Structure formats: structure tokens, C-alpha cells
C-alpha positions as CSV (number, residue, x, y, z in Angstrom):
1,X,-68.7,13.4,-58.0
2,X,-68.8,17.2,-58.4
3,X,-66.1,19.7,-58.0
4,X,-63.0,18.7,-56.0
5,X,-59.5,19.8,-55.5
6,X,-56.4,17.7,-56.3
7,X,-53.2,18.6,-54.5
8,X,-50.3,17.0,-56.2
9,X,-46.5,16.8,-55.9
10,X,-44.4,15.9,-59.0
11,X,-40.7,15.3,-58.6
12,X,-38.2,14.7,-61.5
13,X,-35.1,12.8,-62.1
14,X,-32.6,14.7,-64.3
15,X,-30.1,12.6,-66.2
16,X,-26.6,13.5,-67.2
17,X,-27.8,15.1,-70.4
18,X,-30.3,17.4,-68.6
19,X,-33.3,15.4,-69.7
20,X,-36.2,15.3,-67.2
21,X,-38.2,12.2,-66.3
22,X,-41.2,12.5,-64.0
23,X,-41.2,10.3,-60.9
24,X,-44.5,9.0,-59.6
25,X,-47.1,11.6,-58.9
26,X,-48.0,11.9,-55.2
27,X,-51.3,13.3,-54.1
28,X,-51.8,15.1,-50.8
29,X,-54.9,16.0,-48.7
30,X,-54.1,19.6,-48.2
31,X,-51.8,22.3,-49.7
32,X,-49.6,22.2,-46.5
33,X,-49.2,18.4,-46.9
34,X,-48.2,19.0,-50.5
35,X,-45.6,21.5,-49.4
36,X,-44.2,19.2,-46.8
37,X,-44.0,16.3,-49.3
38,X,-42.3,18.6,-51.8
39,X,-39.7,19.7,-49.2
40,X,-38.8,16.1,-48.4
41,X,-38.5,15.2,-52.1
42,X,-36.2,18.2,-52.7
43,X,-34.0,17.2,-49.8
44,X,-32.6,14.5,-52.2
45,X,-31.8,17.3,-54.7
46,X,-34.6,16.6,-57.1
47,X,-36.5,19.4,-58.8
48,X,-40.1,19.3,-57.4
49,X,-43.4,20.9,-58.4
50,X,-46.4,21.0,-56.0
51,X,-49.7,22.3,-57.3
52,X,-53.5,22.3,-56.7
53,X,-56.1,21.9,-59.4
54,X,-59.9,22.3,-58.8
55,X,-62.4,20.9,-61.3
56,X,-65.2,18.5,-62.1
57,X,-64.0,15.3,-63.6
58,X,-67.5,14.4,-64.8
59,X,-67.7,17.3,-67.2
60,X,-64.0,17.9,-67.7
61,X,-64.0,21.5,-66.6
62,X,-61.0,22.7,-64.5
63,X,-59.9,26.0,-63.0
64,X,-56.4,27.2,-63.6
65,X,-53.9,25.2,-61.6
66,X,-52.3,27.0,-58.6
67,X,-48.6,26.4,-58.0
68,X,-47.9,25.7,-54.3
69,X,-44.2,25.3,-54.7
70,X,-41.6,25.1,-57.5
71,X,-38.3,24.0,-56.1
72,X,-35.2,23.6,-58.3
73,X,-34.8,24.1,-62.0
74,X,-37.9,23.0,-63.9
75,X,-38.5,24.2,-67.5
76,X,-41.7,26.2,-67.9
77,X,-43.1,23.9,-70.6
78,X,-42.7,21.0,-68.2
79,X,-44.6,22.8,-65.5
80,X,-47.4,23.6,-67.9
81,X,-47.6,19.9,-69.0
82,X,-47.7,18.6,-65.5
83,X,-50.5,21.0,-64.4
84,X,-52.5,20.2,-67.5
85,X,-52.4,16.5,-67.1
């Protein structure tokens, strides 16, 4: 398949104890689409992370993820875990 870029949006549900549960990952065609999706998801008050990641699935080599938008309170370790998945 070669190198390709994944644009993704991850929103989270935060329970009454402050624990984060990821909602379903949404993929987008472009960074602007990811930004629009993130804005809509945040309208409901959810924390949202939108990012891009370029790499080659066949050989498992990826560039550093690029954060498109980080809206709301999201712990740094959770951001790192999402971008690494």
C-alpha cells in the first residue's frame, strides 16, 4: 500500500470521577475535515483530539503524529496513547 496519511478524530466521554473513555475513532479525508468533525463533537462538550499520522502499514514505520486540534481537557498521556495506536 505504501505511505499514506490517516486523519483521525477521537472524542472522549468523561465520567463523574474524571475517568476518560474513548468514543469511536472517526477518520477524515483531510485535516480540514478532521477539524470540522472535532468542532462538531466538541459542541456537545466532549474533549476532542484531531490528529494526522503518516506512515507505511506494511513495514510499520510512521512519522511523528501531528496534532490538528486538541479541544477541552485531555491528559498528555492519553494524547500520546491515542496518537501511538
